[in-house]
C-alpha positions in Angstrom: 78.6 72.3 103.6 79.4 74.4 101.0 80.2 78.1 100.8 76.7 78.6 98.9 74.2 77.1 101.7 76.5 78.1 104.3 76.6 82.3 103.4 72.8 81.5 103.8 73.2 80.1 107.3 75.2 82.3 108.3 73.8 85.9 107.5 70.1 84.2 109.1 72.3 83.9 112.2 73.7 87.2 111.9 70.4 88.3 111.6 69.3 87.1 114.6 72.8 87.6 116.8 72.2 90.9 116.1 69.5 91.3 118.0 71.0 90.5 120.6 73.6 93.5 120.4 73.6 97.2 120.9 74.9 97.0 117.3 73.2 99.3 114.1 72.6 96.8 111.5 73.1 99.3 109.1 76.8 100.1 110.4 78.1 97.0 111.4 81.9 96.8 111.8 84.8 94.4 110.9 85.0 94.3 114.3 81.4 93.2 114.9 81.8 90.7 112.1 84.9 89.4 114.5 83.1 89.3 117.4 80.3 87.2 115.4 83.4 84.7 114.2 84.7 83.9 117.6 81.4 83.2 119.2 80.2 80.6 116.2 84.4 79.5 116.8 83.6 79.1 120.9 80.2 77.5 120.1 81.9 74.8 117.5 79.2 75.9 115.6 78.8 73.9 112.6 78.6 76.4 110.6 82.2 77.1 110.1 82.2 73.8 108.3 82.0 74.7 105.3 84.4 74.6 102.5 86.8 77.7 102.3 89.4 76.6 99.5 92.1 77.5 101.8 91.5 81.3 103.0 90.8 83.1 105.7 87.3 82.2 107.0 86.5 85.0 108.9 87.7 87.0 105.7 85.0 85.2 103.5 82.1 85.4 106.9 82.8 89.3 106.8 82.7 90.3 103.1 79.3 88.2 102.9 78.5 90.6 105.9 79.5 93.5 105.0 79.4 93.7 101.6 74.8 92.7 101.8 74.9 94.9 105.0 71.9 92.8 106.5 70.1 95.9 107.9 67.5 94.3 110.0 64.2 96.3 110.3 61.3 96.0 112.0 
């Protein structure tokens, strides 16, 4: 899977995951993205099957999520 596609799907999963956590989406931290990443790893999620070009996948995902600070509003 290409990074562009993975970014969209991971962002959607992050937003769903945040709804199950006691985390303010607008104040999520690297520790929160790491927990999310570990849960994806534990589930052997296909979302982690993207091209990383040798970079650490958590660092990539962390950058995507925190840079955009996807805040879920209802």
